[in-house]
N, CA and C atoms as an extended XYZ file, in Angstrom:
255
Properties=species:S:1:pos:R:3:atomname:S:1:resname:S:1:resid:I:1 pbc="F F F"
N         2.843       -0.552      -18.193 N   MET     1
C         2.783        0.845      -17.798 CA  MET     1
C         3.182        1.729      -18.965 C   MET     1
N         2.569        2.872      -19.024 N   SER     2
C         2.922        3.788      -20.102 CA  SER     2
C         4.207        4.517      -19.768 C   SER     2
N         4.842        5.062      -20.799 N   SER     3
C         6.072        5.818      -20.574 CA  SER     3
C         5.773        7.090      -19.791 C   SER     3
N         4.552        7.616      -19.942 N   LYS     4
C         4.166        8.808      -19.194 CA  LYS     4
C         4.236        8.540      -17.700 C   LYS     4
N         3.826        7.342      -17.268 N   PHE     5
C         3.855        6.977      -15.859 CA  PHE     5
C         5.281        6.951      -15.333 C   PHE     5
N         6.200        6.400      -16.087 N   THR     6
C         7.575        6.288      -15.619 CA  THR     6
C         8.298        7.627      -15.614 C   THR     6
N         7.791        8.619      -16.361 N   GLU     7
C         8.413        9.938      -16.374 CA  GLU     7
C         8.215       10.666      -15.051 C   GLU     7
N         7.081       10.464      -14.395 N   ILE     8
C         6.791       11.133      -13.132 CA  ILE     8
C         7.239       10.213      -12.011 C   ILE     8
N         8.174       10.688      -11.180 N   LYS     9
C         8.816        9.807      -10.230 CA  LYS     9
C         8.343        9.949       -8.790 C   LYS     9
N         7.830       11.082       -8.375 N   ASP    10
C         7.433       11.205       -6.979 CA  ASP    10
C         6.126       11.974       -6.835 C   ASP    10
N         5.603       11.967       -5.630 N   ILE    11
C         4.299       12.554       -5.363 CA  ILE    11
C         4.270       14.053       -5.643 C   ILE    11
N         5.386       14.722       -5.405 N   GLU    12
C         5.432       16.160       -5.676 CA  GLU    12
C         5.272       16.433       -7.172 C   GLU    12
N         5.906       15.612       -8.000 N   GLU    13
C         5.758       15.771       -9.444 CA  GLU    13
C         4.324       15.476       -9.881 C   GLU    13
N         3.731       14.441       -9.286 N   ILE    14
C         2.345       14.099       -9.605 CA  ILE    14
C         1.433       15.252       -9.208 C   ILE    14
N         1.651       15.802       -8.022 N   ALA    15
C         0.834       16.919       -7.551 CA  ALA    15
C         0.987       18.127       -8.465 C   ALA    15
N         2.202       18.391       -8.887 N   GLN    16
C         2.440       19.520       -9.785 CA  GLN    16
C         1.723       19.306      -11.114 C   GLN    16
N         1.783       18.094      -11.643 N   GLN    17
C         1.100       17.793      -12.900 CA  GLN    17
C        -0.412       17.958      -12.738 C   GLN    17
N        -0.957       17.483      -11.606 N   ALA    18
C        -2.394       17.619      -11.357 CA  ALA    18
C        -2.781       19.091      -11.255 C   ALA    18
N        -1.950       19.864      -10.575 N   HIS    19
C        -2.208       21.298      -10.433 CA  HIS    19
C        -2.242       21.991      -11.795 C   HIS    19
N        -1.431       21.496      -12.714 N   LEU    20
C        -1.398       22.069      -14.062 CA  LEU    20
C        -2.537       21.560      -14.943 C   LEU    20
N        -3.350       20.656      -14.392 N   GLY    21
C        -4.506       20.175      -15.121 CA  GLY    21
C        -4.308       18.853      -15.836 C   GLY    21
N        -3.156       18.222      -15.655 N   ALA    22
C        -2.899       16.941      -16.316 CA  ALA    22
C        -3.725       15.836      -15.661 C   ALA    22
N        -4.070       14.827      -16.437 N   ASP    23
C        -4.771       13.661      -15.922 CA  ASP    23
C        -3.738       12.760      -15.244 C   ASP    23
N        -3.813       12.645      -13.934 N   VAL    24
C        -2.867       11.816      -13.183 CA  VAL    24
C        -3.542       10.574      -12.608 C   VAL    24
N        -4.723       10.255      -13.105 N   SER    25
C        -5.494        9.140      -12.560 CA  SER    25
C        -4.766        7.809      -12.679 C   SER    25
N        -3.878        7.665      -13.650 N   GLU    26
C        -3.162        6.397      -13.797 CA  GLU    26
C        -2.271        6.107      -12.592 C   GLU    26
N        -1.953        7.123      -11.806 N   HIS    27
C        -1.115        6.938      -10.621 CA  HIS    27
C        -1.920        6.447       -9.431 C   HIS    27
N        -3.238        6.450       -9.536 N   PHE    28
C        -4.101        6.081       -8.435 CA  PHE    28
C        -5.023        4.949       -8.852 C   PHE    28
N        -4.436        3.782       -8.994 N   THR    29
C        -5.173        2.625       -9.493 CA  THR    29
C        -5.865        1.850       -8.389 C   THR    29
N        -5.531        2.128       -7.139 N   GLY    30
C        -6.078        1.365       -6.031 CA  GLY    30
C        -5.170        0.220       -5.635 C   GLY    30
N        -4.210       -0.122       -6.489 N   HIS    31
C        -3.294       -1.213       -6.168 CA  HIS    31
C        -2.206       -0.758       -5.215 C   HIS    31
N        -1.774        0.456       -5.372 N   LEU    32
C        -0.760        1.040       -4.503 CA  LEU    32
C        -1.276        2.369       -3.997 C   LEU    32
N        -0.894        2.721       -2.798 N   GLN    33
C        -1.279        4.015       -2.266 CA  GLN    33
C        -0.104        4.966       -2.405 C   GLN    33
N        -0.408        6.170       -2.828 N   ALA    34
C         0.640        7.185       -2.884 CA  ALA    34
C         1.071        7.491       -1.460 C   ALA    34
N         2.337        7.638       -1.259 N   LYS    35
C         2.873        7.909        0.073 CA  LYS    35
C         3.895        9.017       -0.024 C   LYS    35
N         4.035        9.711        1.064 N   GLN    36
C         5.055       10.740        1.146 CA  GLN    36
C         5.694       10.633        2.519 C   GLN    36
N         6.979       10.573        2.542 N   GLN    37
C         7.702       10.477        3.802 CA  GLN    37
C         7.847       11.868        4.396 C   GLN    37
N         7.666       11.956        5.709 N   ILE    38
C         7.818       13.223        6.402 CA  ILE    38
C         8.752       13.041        7.591 C   ILE    38
N         9.299       14.130        8.053 N   ASN    39
C        10.057       14.146        9.297 CA  ASN    39
C         9.256       14.955       10.289 C   ASN    39
N         9.203       14.494       11.523 N   ILE    40
C         8.454       15.196       12.547 CA  ILE    40
C         9.244       15.146       13.847 C   ILE    40
N         9.364       16.274       14.485 N   ALA    41
C        10.052       16.351       15.769 CA  ALA    41
C         9.006       16.295       16.870 C   ALA    41
N         9.150       15.329       17.760 N   LEU    42
C         8.215       15.171       18.870 CA  LEU    42
C         8.966       15.360       20.186 C   LEU    42
N         8.290       15.916       21.182 N   PRO    43
C         8.925       15.994       22.495 CA  PRO    43
C         9.272       14.585       22.986 C   PRO    43
N        10.402       14.453       23.646 N   LEU    44
C        10.873       13.149       24.094 CA  LEU    44
C         9.845       12.432       24.961 C   LEU    44
N         9.186       13.160       25.837 N   GLU    45
C         8.186       12.550       26.715 CA  GLU    45
C         7.036       11.943       25.900 C   GLU    45
N         6.595       12.652       24.870 N   LEU    46
C         5.530       12.133       24.005 CA  LEU    46
C         6.001       10.889       23.264 C   LEU    46
N         7.200       10.933       22.745 N   LEU    47
C         7.748        9.792       22.025 CA  LEU    47
C         7.879        8.575       22.933 C   LEU    47
N         8.289        8.785       24.158 N   GLN    48
C         8.394        7.680       25.113 CA  GLN    48
C         7.018        7.091       25.416 C   GLN    48
N         6.007        7.952       25.520 N   SER    49
C         4.641        7.470       25.744 CA  SER    49
C         4.135        6.670       24.549 C   SER    49
N         4.426        7.159       23.352 N   ILE    50
C         4.043        6.445       22.136 CA  ILE    50
C         4.721        5.078       22.103 C   ILE    50
N         6.010        5.052       22.376 N   ASP    51
C         6.745        3.784       22.360 CA  ASP    51
C         6.207        2.803       23.389 C   ASP    51
N         5.831        3.303       24.565 N   ALA    52
C         5.260        2.431       25.597 CA  ALA    52
C         3.940        1.837       25.122 C   ALA    52
N         3.111        2.663       24.486 N   GLU    53
C         1.829        2.174       23.962 CA  GLU    53
C         2.052        1.172       22.833 C   GLU    53
N         3.026        1.432       21.995 N   CYS    54
C         3.358        0.500       20.912 CA  CYS    54
C         3.768       -0.853       21.477 C   CYS    54
N         4.547       -0.818       22.514 N   GLN    55
C         4.997       -2.065       23.135 CA  GLN    55
C         3.808       -2.825       23.718 C   GLN    55
N         2.887       -2.099       24.386 N   ARG    56
C         1.698       -2.751       24.957 CA  ARG    56
C         0.840       -3.382       23.864 C   ARG    56
N         0.723       -2.692       22.727 N   GLN    57
C        -0.116       -3.187       21.639 CA  GLN    57
C         0.639       -4.099       20.680 C   GLN    57
N         1.924       -4.256       20.889 N   GLN    58
C         2.789       -5.058       20.018 CA  GLN    58
C         2.655       -4.616       18.567 C   GLN    58
N         2.867       -3.328       18.360 N   ILE    59
C         2.795       -2.725       17.036 CA  ILE    59
C         3.984       -1.777       16.898 C   ILE    59
N         4.484       -1.609       15.696 N   ASN    60
C         5.623       -0.696       15.553 CA  ASN    60
C         5.141        0.752       15.578 C   ASN    60
N         6.070        1.644       15.852 N   ARG    61
C         5.758        3.063       16.024 CA  ARG    61
C         5.084        3.664       14.794 C   ARG    61
N         5.618        3.396       13.619 N   GLN    62
C         5.052        3.976       12.400 CA  GLN    62
C         3.611        3.538       12.192 C   GLN    62
N         3.346        2.250       12.367 N   ASP    63
C         1.977        1.759       12.194 CA  ASP    63
C         1.043        2.360       13.229 C   ASP    63
N         1.502        2.478       14.470 N   TRP    64
C         0.675        3.054       15.530 CA  TRP    64
C         0.317        4.496       15.187 C   TRP    64
N         1.291        5.267       14.757 N   ILE    65
C         1.049        6.669       14.416 CA  ILE    65
C         0.050        6.765       13.263 C   ILE    65
N         0.180        5.901       12.247 N   LYS    66
C        -0.768        5.926       11.123 CA  LYS    66
C        -2.176        5.595       11.586 C   LYS    66
N        -2.313        4.597       12.458 N   VAL    67
C        -3.631        4.203       12.961 CA  VAL    67
C        -4.251        5.338       13.768 C   VAL    67
N        -3.478        5.927       14.657 N   VAL    68
C        -3.998        7.004       15.502 CA  VAL    68
C        -4.387        8.222       14.667 C   VAL    68
N        -3.573        8.563       13.688 N   CYS    69
C        -3.909        9.694       12.808 CA  CYS    69
C        -5.196        9.412       12.036 C   CYS    69
N        -5.327        8.210       11.498 N   ALA    70
C        -6.537        7.853       10.748 CA  ALA    70
C        -7.769        7.904       11.649 C   ALA    70
N        -7.649        7.401       12.884 N   GLU    71
C        -8.765        7.451       13.827 CA  GLU    71
C        -9.164        8.895       14.128 C   GLU    71
N        -8.188        9.738       14.329 N   LYS    72
C        -8.472       11.142       14.650 CA  LYS    72
C        -9.141       11.845       13.465 C   LYS    72
N        -8.675       11.582       12.264 N   ILE    73
C        -9.292       12.181       11.073 CA  ILE    73
C       -10.750       11.748       10.958 C   ILE    73
N       -11.034       10.447       11.152 N   ARG    74
C       -12.421        9.958       11.096 CA  ARG    74
C       -13.277       10.641       12.171 C   ARG    74
N       -12.707       10.804       13.358 N   GLU    75
C       -13.418       11.459       14.459 CA  GLU    75
C       -13.748       12.915       14.116 C   GLU    75
N       -12.797       13.641       13.597 N   VAL    76
C       -12.997       15.043       13.232 CA  VAL    76
C       -14.029       15.153       12.113 C   VAL    76
N       -13.920       14.285       11.107 N   GLN    77
C       -14.873       14.328        9.995 CA  GLN    77
C       -16.283       13.998       10.465 C   GLN    77
N       -16.430       13.010       11.344 N   ALA    78
C       -17.750       12.643       11.870 CA  ALA    78
C       -18.332       13.797       12.673 C   ALA    78
N       -17.497       14.477       13.418 N   SER    79
C       -17.941       15.619       14.207 CA  SER    79
C       -18.439       16.743       13.305 C   SER    79
N       -17.724       16.986       12.230 N   ARG    80
C       -18.135       18.032       11.278 CA  ARG    80
C       -19.462       17.675       10.624 C   ARG    80
N       -19.624       16.425       10.267 N   ILE    81
C       -20.861       15.981        9.624 CA  ILE    81
C       -22.039       16.124       10.580 C   ILE    81
N       -21.840       15.724       11.839 N   SER    82
C       -22.939       15.805       12.797 CA  SER    82
C       -23.304       17.255       13.119 C   SER    82
N       -22.326       18.154       13.087 N   LYS    83
C       -22.614       19.574       13.330 CA  LYS    83
C       -23.325       20.203       12.142 C   LYS    83
N       -23.080       19.682       10.933 N   ALA    84
C       -23.681       20.235        9.735 CA  ALA    84
C       -25.139       19.824        9.586 C   ALA    84
N       -25.504       18.749       10.254 N   VAL    85
C       -26.876       18.224       10.120 CA  VAL    85
C       -27.844       18.945       11.013 C   VAL    85
């Protein structure tokens, strides 16, 4: 790895460098995915429903949320494409 890679430590720094026009392609090699941790407040009833579904599917909460978000994004994008045609 180059020293330039080790100088940038988190996604916010990478984003800032990209915004300034720097080449940040070395951070996106396909071997690792850039990730950013978030905090989200959910109503207790929704969280309980999510946990129940996770238990039925034998999947952890974080993975379930990622799968559902990815499915919804694909659905929205497909809908936009079909409306554009």
